[in-house]
NULOMI-229943 format. One record per residue (C-alpha): residue in one letter; chain; x, z, y. Coordinates in steps of 0.02 Angstrom, whole numbers, padded with zeros to 5 digits. Last residue first. Layout:
BEGIN
NODE   bati   pamar       px       pz       py
NODE      A       A        X        Z        Y
...
! end
This chain:
BEGIN
NODE   bati   pamar       px       pz       py
NODE      F       A   -10955   -05185   -02778
NODE      G       A   -10996   -05344   -02868
NODE      R       A   -11016   -05532   -02856
NODE      V       A   -11155   -05542   -02727
NODE      R       A   -11221   -05718   -02705
NODE      P       A   -11200   -05836   -02562
NODE      R       A   -11314   -05987   -02534
NODE      G       A   -11202   -06132   -02494
NODE      A       A   -11115   -06146   -02329
NODE      K       A   -11081   -06320   -02268
NODE      G       A   -10894   -06323   -02248
NODE      L       A   -10788   -06225   -02125
NODE      M       A   -10770   -06052   -02200
NODE      L       A   -10768   -06058   -02389
NODE      E       A   -10736   -06243   -02422
NODE      T       A   -10611   -06254   -02279
NODE      L       A   -10529   -06095   -02342
NODE      A       A   -10500   -06168   -02516
NODE      W       A   -10443   -06340   -02455
NODE      V       A   -10324   -06261   -02328
NODE      L       A   -10249   -06146   -02460
NODE      A       A   -10217   -06294   -02575
NODE      D       A   -10131   -06383   -02429
NODE      A       A   -10021   -06231   -02398
NODE      R       A   -09968   -06229   -02580
NODE      D       A   -09927   -06415   -02576
NODE      P       A   -09827   -06408   -02414
NODE      S       A   -09715   -06557   -02457
NODE      R       A   -09531   -06589   -02481
NODE      G       A   -09478   -06409   -02498
NODE      S       A   -09457   -06278   -02362
NODE      G       A   -09540   -06302   -02193
NODE      E       A   -09527   -06433   -02057
NODE      Y       A   -09690   -06529   -02084
NODE      G       A   -09767   -06656   -01967
NODE      G       A   -09927   -06670   -01868
NODE      G       A   -09996   -06620   -01699
NODE      A       A   -09966   -06437   -01728
NODE      M       A   -09826   -06420   -01856
NODE      L       A   -09839   -06354   -02034
NODE      G       A   -09679   -06257   -02071
NODE      C       A   -09751   -06082   -02053
NODE      M       A   -09883   -06123   -02184
NODE      E       A   -09748   -06180   -02305
NODE      D       A   -09651   -06018   -02289
NODE      E       A   -09815   -05924   -02309
NODE      L       A   -09850   -06006   -02477
NODE      Q       A   -09674   -05969   -02537
NODE      A       A   -09681   -05786   -02484
NODE      F       A   -09857   -05739   -02537
NODE      T       A   -09868   -05558   -02478
NODE      G       A   -10023   -05455   -02517
NODE      A       A   -10210   -05474   -02495
NODE      H       A   -10191   -05600   -02353
NODE      R       A   -10326   -05591   -02220
NODE      V       A   -10432   -05723   -02133
NODE      R       A   -10556   -05701   -01989
NODE      G       A   -10434   -05629   -01862
NODE      A       A   -10473   -05762   -01732
NODE      E       A   -10294   -05829   -01741
NODE      Y       A   -10313   -05840   -01930
NODE      L       A   -10473   -05942   -01912
NODE      A       A   -10382   -06056   -01789
NODE      A       A   -10253   -06092   -01924
NODE      V       A   -10396   -06157   -02032
NODE      P       A   -10451   -06273   -01891
NODE      E       A   -10272   -06341   -01879
NODE      A       A   -10240   -06362   -02067
NODE      R       A   -10329   -06528   -02089
NODE      A       A   -10222   -06602   -01949
NODE      A       A   -10063   -06533   -02029
NODE      K       A   -10105   -06606   -02199
NODE      G       A   -10145   -06779   -02132
NODE      R       A   -10321   -06843   -02108
NODE      S       A   -10450   -06931   -02219
NODE      A       A   -10416   -06817   -02366
NODE      H       A   -10540   -06836   -02508
NODE      V       A   -10622   -06688   -02593
NODE      L       A   -10669   -06667   -02776
NODE      K       A   -10779   -06520   -02825
NODE      V       A   -10753   -06446   -02998
NODE      P       A   -10857   -06308   -03078
NODE      L       A   -10755   -06295   -03241
NODE      S       A   -10874   -06302   -03390
NODE      V       A   -10775   -06435   -03483
NODE      D       A   -10616   -06331   -03472
NODE      A       A   -10444   -06410   -03491
NODE      A       A   -10519   -06583   -03518
NODE      R       A   -10627   -06546   -03368
NODE      L       A   -10473   -06529   -03258
NODE      V       A   -10391   -06688   -03324
NODE      S       A   -10552   -06786   -03303
NODE      A       A   -10581   -06722   -03127
NODE      V       A   -10406   -06773   -03075
NODE      M       A   -10425   -06942   -03162
NODE      A       A   -10581   -06976   -03058
NODE      G       A   -10473   -06994   -02903
NODE      G       A   -10290   -07009   -02952
NODE      Q       A   -10203   -06966   -02790
NODE      N       A   -10332   -06945   -02653
NODE      A       A   -10428   -06823   -02764
NODE      E       A   -10395   -06656   -02680
NODE      A       A   -10466   -06516   -02787
NODE      V       A   -10594   -06383   -02745
NODE      V       A   -10630   -06270   -02894
NODE      R       A   -10791   -06175   -02868
NODE      D       A   -10879   -06012   -02909
NODE      A       A   -10718   -05930   -02968
NODE      S       A   -10724   -05785   -03090
NODE      W       A   -10546   -05737   -03037
NODE      A       A   -10468   -05745   -03210
NODE      R       A   -10580   -05890   -03263
NODE      A       A   -10533   -05997   -03113
NODE      T       A   -10350   -05955   -03136
NODE      E       A   -10354   -06003   -03320
NODE      A       A   -10438   -06168   -03279
NODE      V       A   -10313   -06206   -03141
NODE      A       A   -10167   -06162   -03255
NODE      R       A   -10237   -06276   -03392
NODE      A       A   -10249   -06419   -03267
NODE      W       A   -10072   -06385   -03208
NODE      R       A   -10004   -06389   -03386
NODE      E       A   -10101   -06542   -03444
NODE      P       A   -10050   -06643   -03291
NODE      T       A   -09866   -06596   -03319
NODE      P       A   -09795   -06465   -03202
NODE      K       A   -09670   -06493   -03060
NODE      E       A   -09672   -06316   -02989
NODE      L       A   -09832   -06217   -03018
NODE      S       A   -09949   -06132   -02893
NODE      C       A   -10040   -05970   -02935
NODE      D       A   -10049   -05902   -02757
NODE      A       A   -10173   -05760   -02756
NODE      L       A   -10310   -05668   -02661
NODE      V       A   -10323   -05750   -02489
NODE      V       A   -10463   -05657   -02398
NODE      A       A   -10606   -05727   -02296
NODE      G       A   -10717   -05654   -02161
NODE      G       A   -10907   -05652   -02154
NODE      D       A   -10928   -05464   -02178
NODE      D       A   -10981   -05490   -02359
NODE      E       A   -10813   -05564   -02401
NODE      R       A   -10771   -05745   -02436
NODE      A       A   -10639   -05775   -02567
NODE      A       A   -10473   -05865   -02587
NODE      V       A   -10370   -05920   -02737
NODE      V       A   -10226   -06043   -02714
NODE      I       A   -10160   -06175   -02835
NODE      G       A   -10036   -06300   -02761
NODE      C       A   -09962   -06413   -02894
NODE      A       A   -09779   -06434   -02851
NODE      D       A   -09703   -06603   -02812
NODE      G       A   -09685   -06752   -02925
NODE      R       A   -09624   -06771   -03103
NODE      A       A   -09796   -06782   -03184
NODE      S       A   -09857   -06881   -03035
NODE      A       A   -09950   -06861   -02871
NODE      P       A   -09954   -06673   -02889
NODE      P       A   -10126   -06592   -02878
NODE      D       A   -10174   -06492   -02721
NODE      V       A   -10297   -06364   -02788
NODE      G       A   -10403   -06234   -02697
NODE      V       A   -10485   -06102   -02807
NODE      V       A   -10644   -06031   -02728
NODE      V       A   -10727   -05860   -02739
NODE      R       A   -10895   -05822   -02657
NODE      T       A   -10989   -05666   -02599
NODE      L       A   -10847   -05544   -02625
NODE      R       A   -10906   -05366   -02599
NODE      G       A   -10794   -05235   -02521
NODE      E       A   -10636   -05158   -02592
NODE      P       A   -10524   -05302   -02543
NODE      L       A   -10358   -05312   -02635
NODE      R       A   -10223   -05208   -02553
NODE      D       A   -10122   -05182   -02395
NODE      A       A   -10203   -05323   -02299
NODE      R       A   -10097   -05446   -02198
NODE      C       A   -10171   -05537   -02049
NODE      R       A   -10056   -05459   -01920
NODE      E       A   -09908   -05503   -02033
NODE      L       A   -09969   -05683   -02039
NODE      L       A   -09973   -05693   -01850
NODE      S       A   -09796   -05620   -01839
NODE      R       A   -09737   -05753   -01962
NODE      S       A   -09804   -05891   -01851
NODE      W       A   -09935   -06016   -01905
NODE      L       A   -09975   -06189   -01833
NODE      A       A   -09790   -06222   -01797
NODE      G       A   -09741   -06279   -01621
NODE      E       A   -09578   -06181   -01614
NODE      I       A   -09523   -06132   -01789
NODE      D       A   -09530   -05944   -01808
NODE      E       A   -09370   -05851   -01846
NODE      L       A   -09310   -05806   -02018
NODE      L       A   -09210   -05645   -02026
NODE      E       A   -09070   -05684   -02147
NODE      G       A   -09029   -05561   -02285
NODE      D       A   -08941   -05695   -02387
NODE      L       A   -09034   -05659   -02549
NODE      E       A   -09213   -05619   -02497
NODE      Q       A   -09220   -05709   -02329
NODE      R       A   -09109   -05860   -02359
NODE      G       A   -09179   -05875   -02534
NODE      L       A   -09359   -05873   -02471
NODE      A       A   -09318   -06005   -02341
NODE      S       A   -09241   -06112   -02478
NODE      N       A   -09053   -06124   -02495
NODE      G       A   -09057   -06094   -02683
NODE      L       A   -09211   -05997   -02737
NODE      E       A   -09215   -06027   -02925
NODE      G       A   -09033   -06068   -02958
NODE      R       A   -08973   -05937   -02836
NODE      M       A   -09084   -05807   -02919
NODE      A       A   -09029   -05856   -03094
NODE      D       A   -08844   -05860   -03049
NODE      I       A   -08854   -05690   -02964
NODE      F       A   -08946   -05613   -03111
NODE      A       A   -08828   -05691   -03240
NODE      A       A   -08678   -05619   -03147
NODE      P       A   -08749   -05446   -03177
NODE      L       A   -08733   -05342   -03018
NODE      N       A   -08608   -05206   -02970
NODE      R       A   -08461   -05323   -02942
NODE      A       A   -08574   -05443   -02847
NODE      N       A   -08618   -05319   -02708
NODE      D       A   -08577   -05440   -02566
NODE      E       A   -08660   -05576   -02672
NODE      T       A   -08834   -05512   -02623
NODE      R       A   -08796   -05548   -02442
NODE      G       A   -08761   -05438   -02292
NODE      R       A   -08799   -05379   -02118
NODE      T       A   -08749   -05211   -02045
NODE      I       A   -08818   -05169   -01874
NODE      A       A   -08771   -05022   -01762
NODE      I       A   -08908   -04970   -01641
NODE      G       A   -08892   -04870   -01481
NODE      E       A   -09003   -04986   -01382
NODE      S       A   -09156   -05078   -01450
NODE      A       A   -09175   -05266   -01475
NODE      L       A   -09155   -05262   -01664
NODE      L       A   -09282   -05121   -01673
NODE      K       A   -09414   -05222   -01582
NODE      R       A   -09387   -05367   -01702
NODE      L       A   -09405   -05247   -01849
NODE      L       A   -09565   -05173   -01778
NODE      P       A   -09643   -05343   -01739
NODE      V       A   -09620   -05413   -01916
NODE      S       A   -09506   -05559   -01955
NODE      R       A   -09452   -05501   -02127
NODE      P       A   -09280   -05439   -02170
NODE      T       A   -09240   -05336   -02326
NODE      T       A   -09228   -05157   -02268
NODE      T       A   -09124   -05000   -02252
NODE      V       A   -09145   -04899   -02092
NODE      I       A   -09027   -04752   -02061
NODE      V       A   -09075   -04630   -01924
NODE      Q       A   -08968   -04510   -01822
NODE      Q       A   -08993   -04356   -01714
NODE      R       A   -08833   -04276   -01651
NODE      Q       A   -08837   -04093   -01598
NODE      G       A   -08973   -04026   -01711
NODE      L       A   -09160   -04044   -01703
NODE      R       A   -09253   -04164   -01588
NODE      L       A   -09304   -04312   -01696
NODE      G       A   -09492   -04280   -01690
NODE      L       A   -09529   -04408   -01554
NODE      Q       A   -09433   -04539   -01653
NODE      L       A   -09537   -04508   -01809
NODE      N       A   -09699   -04520   -01711
NODE      S       A   -09644   -04686   -01637
NODE      W       A   -09593   -04758   -01807
NODE      A       A   -09757   -04705   -01888
NODE      A       A   -09857   -04777   -01743
NODE      E       A   -09763   -04943   -01751
NODE      A       A   -09796   -04959   -01937
NODE      R       A   -09978   -04905   -01920
NODE      G       A   -10024   -05031   -01786
NODE      H       A   -10201   -05055   -01855
NODE      T       A   -10129   -05158   -01997
NODE      S       A   -09938   -05160   -02000
NODE      P       A   -09908   -05074   -02166
NODE      W       A   -09720   -05040   -02185
NODE      K       A   -09639   -05181   -02281
NODE      A       A   -09513   -05226   -02144
NODE      L       A   -09458   -05044   -02143
NODE      E       A   -09397   -05059   -02321
NODE      D       A   -09327   -04880   -02319
NODE      C       A   -09321   -04762   -02169
NODE      W       A   -09193   -04621   -02187
NODE      A       A   -09205   -04486   -02056
NODE      H       A   -09099   -04354   -01969
NODE      S       A   -09121   -04196   -01865
NODE      H       A   -09306   -04174   -01898
NODE      Q       A   -09461   -04098   -01819
NODE      P       A   -09637   -04105   -01891
NODE      G       A   -09777   -04130   -01761
NODE      R       A   -09839   -04308   -01785
NODE      L       A   -09757   -04378   -01940
NODE      S       A   -09912   -04349   -02047
NODE      E       A   -10009   -04445   -01914
NODE      P       A   -09919   -04604   -01966
NODE      E       A   -10004   -04609   -02137
NODE      A       A   -09962   -04783   -02202
NODE      A       A   -09782   -04747   -02153
NODE      S       A   -09782   -04622   -02296
NODE      Y       A   -09676   -04465   -02282
NODE      L       A   -09562   -04366   -02398
NODE      V       A   -09473   -04209   -02333
NODE      A       A   -09286   -04173   -02341
NODE      E       A   -09207   -04001   -02336
NODE      P       A   -09034   -03930   -02306
NODE      G       A   -09000   -03749   -02363
NODE      H       A   -08849   -03724   -02477
NODE      P       A   -08932   -03769   -02643
NODE      W       A   -09011   -03930   -02575
NODE      R       A   -09201   -03936   -02557
NODE      L       A   -09307   -04094   -02578
NODE      R       A   -09488   -04088   -02520
NODE      R       A   -09656   -04173   -02549
NODE      L       A   -09728   -03997   -02565
NODE      S       A   -09813   -04031   -02733
NODE      P       A   -09665   -04138   -02785
NODE      E       A   -09533   -04002   -02763
NODE      F       A   -09368   -04092   -02796
NODE      V       A   -09212   -03986   -02814
NODE      P       A   -09061   -04059   -02727
NODE      R       A   -08898   -04113   -02810
NODE      R       A   -08743   -04005   -02795
NODE      E       A   -08726   -03956   -02979
NODE      P       A   -08758   -04135   -03034
NODE      P       A   -08610   -04203   -02932
NODE      G       A   -08668   -04335   -02809
NODE      V       A   -08800   -04470   -02825
NODE      S       A   -08944   -04483   -02948
NODE      M       A   -09076   -04367   -02874
NODE      L       A   -09055   -04450   -02704
NODE      G       A   -09098   -04623   -02765
NODE      S       A   -08990   -04760   -02839
NODE      E       A   -09076   -04763   -03009
NODE      G       A   -09238   -04710   -02925
NODE      E       A   -09301   -04530   -02916
NODE      V       A   -09290   -04495   -02729
NODE      M       A   -09279   -04655   -02628
NODE      V       A   -09355   -04774   -02755
NODE      A       A   -09495   -04691   -02854
NODE      R       A   -09528   -04548   -02732
NODE      V       A   -09524   -04649   -02572
NODE      E       A   -09618   -04791   -02658
NODE      G       A   -09760   -04677   -02714
NODE      L       A   -09769   -04596   -02543
NODE      S       A   -09801   -04767   -02467
NODE      A       A   -09709   -04892   -02356
NODE      G       A   -09561   -04774   -02345
NODE      V       A   -09501   -04625   -02243
NODE      L       A   -09380   -04489   -02295
NODE      A       A   -09365   -04364   -02151
NODE      I       A   -09212   -04250   -02149
NODE      R       A   -09192   -04072   -02088
NODE      A       A   -09007   -04027   -02083
NODE      H       A   -08965   -03843   -02059
NODE      E       A   -08830   -03838   -02194
NODE      D       A   -08744   -03985   -02113
NODE      A       A   -08600   -04077   -02197
NODE      E       A   -08668   -04084   -02374
NODE      A       A   -08842   -04135   -02315
NODE      V       A   -08775   -04272   -02201
NODE      S       A   -08662   -04339   -02339
NODE      R       A   -08809   -04342   -02462
NODE      V       A   -08917   -04433   -02335
NODE      W       A   -08779   -04564   -02316
NODE      E       A   -08762   -04578   -02505
NODE      A       A   -08949   -04606   -02525
NODE      G       A   -08955   -04739   -02390
NODE      A       A   -08803   -04832   -02458
NODE      R       A   -08874   -04825   -02635
NODE      T       A   -09039   -04896   -02572
NODE      K       A   -08953   -05036   -02476
NODE      G       A   -08844   -05092   -02621
NODE      F       A   -08843   -05278   -02584
NODE      G       A   -08959   -05308   -02734
NODE      R       A   -09089   -05397   -02629
NODE      G       A   -09026   -05465   -02464
NODE      A       A   -08974   -05368   -02309
NODE      M       A   -09030   -05279   -02153
NODE      I       A   -08938   -05113   -02145
NODE      L       A   -08989   -05036   -01979
NODE      W       A   -08893   -04884   -01918
NODE      I       A   -08985   -04797   -01777
NODE      R       A   -08909   -04670   -01657
NODE      W       A   -08736   -04746   -01647
NODE      D       A   -08579   -04670   -01572
NODE      G       A   -08446   -04777   -01652
NODE      D       A   -08386   -04822   -01825
NODE      P       A   -08504   -04896   -01953
NODE      P       A   -08568   -04798   -02103
NODE      L       A   -08510   -04868   -02271
NODE      Q       A   -08620   -04981   -02378
NODE      G       A   -08567   -05142   -02292
NODE      D       A   -08384   -05111   -02334
NODE      H       A   -08411   -05106   -02522
NODE      A       A   -08434   -04937   -02603
NODE      S       A   -08335   -04888   -02759
NODE      H       A   -08205   -04762   -02700
NODE      G       A   -08299   -04718   -02542
NODE      F       A   -08443   -04651   -02646
NODE      H       A   -08341   -04502   -02709
NODE      W       A   -08427   -04446   -02868
NODE      D       A   -08297   -04511   -02990
NODE      F       A   -08155   -04428   -02894
NODE      E       A   -08233   -04256   -02869
NODE      D       A   -08179   -04182   -03035
NODE      R       A   -08005   -04258   -03013
NODE      D       A   -07991   -04178   -02841
NODE      P       A   -08034   -04007   -02915
NODE      Q       A   -07912   -04035   -03060
NODE      S       A   -07767   -04087   -02949
NODE      L       A   -07733   -04273   -02946
NODE      S       A   -07593   -04357   -03043
NODE      K       A   -07710   -04399   -03186
NODE      V       A   -07817   -04503   -03066
NODE      F       A   -07665   -04604   -03010
NODE      R       A   -07606   -04636   -03188
NODE      D       A   -07780   -04700   -03235
NODE      L       A   -07785   -04813   -03083
NODE      E       A   -07618   -04890   -03129
NODE      N       A   -07670   -04908   -03312
NODE      P       A   -07830   -04998   -03262
NODE      L       A   -07738   -05118   -03144
NODE      A       A   -07777   -05092   -02961
NODE      A       A   -07875   -05224   -02865
NODE      A       A   -08040   -05129   -02876
NODE      Y       A   -07954   -04967   -02821
NODE      I       A   -07880   -05053   -02668
NODE      K       A   -08044   -05136   -02628
NODE      S       A   -08135   -04968   -02637
NODE      R       A   -08007   -04888   -02521
NODE      S       A   -08034   -05022   -02390
NODE      M       A   -07898   -05150   -02349
! end
């Protein structure tokens, strides 16, 4: 049994007697010793590893584990030079350095590092240093040398133009100080090329875990709410159970394809047309109402801007949500499937907003068949996602070539709304575009 489990099982008076029996120096250190409170997955593995990958669900305690490992390195080696790498400098500072579980919050106050924001540097009193880096700027890692590194949320590192892989490669080439170079990687899993490459590498120790593994440090209401909302869905398996979801053989979209098509931010260029795709539920107690916003850019490509879908809404609620979404994004057109309800769909939408520019479309083929030409646009690099849309992307990766659906939920309503929007923008008869802004 680990030390933390022994302390957790002890009665309060037993633990109190034990602490009082310690010498004053040991008593002063007791509360700051991470091994007393850490669960097994937060402690470094045995063996001669070069990379320690913690791939686990939200709330597992990955950030605390990373910060405590860096702290232990700094306290043991006065010559340590540590790289702190995240998806952006803002995230490195907000989470890894100044966050509730970051480096400025662990260890006795008198032994904590001094943060020098202008130099992107942390300095411990006895000599070790850590420098902040952004994976979005891989060239900043070319040249500096380090003995250790902490890479946080590696699966979120920007993958466009190969930046994630370049940042990782430059970091590895600079790990040449000291006698034993080591890296800790803390991340929620996503099927991105860099993470898959890392899993296949040598000299790696892997810790996997679920949100519940850290239950004693999390509010029970949080765990219950997340389990109630996500359950055993693909998103729940990824975000709570820390499971790396593999691609479904024969699906129209793969997760690696979607990662290649991901943009880091909303488009900065001109949008010539904005469309809201809608897949209405068949009944008030039916499936979700798919509501997806997409736009055509001035370079001829398309970008998915938002997933505003609702689960099991009433007709009034989903119609109001469509109208609000159209106003928020200054949409030129609302494209809604009318196979279920026909004119009633238009009536419900116009009841929410009489000026709503509605176009009804009728499906003559199945969802997967309609999606195939849209999937081809992704393969050609003509569609980007302005962010991560987990539930929408789960559905996309469950649509099968040749028909069928093997994704989460009963029906790919979000994916169908996306298909209607992109079909209108990219595959329909093009209307005359107009410039919306700069």
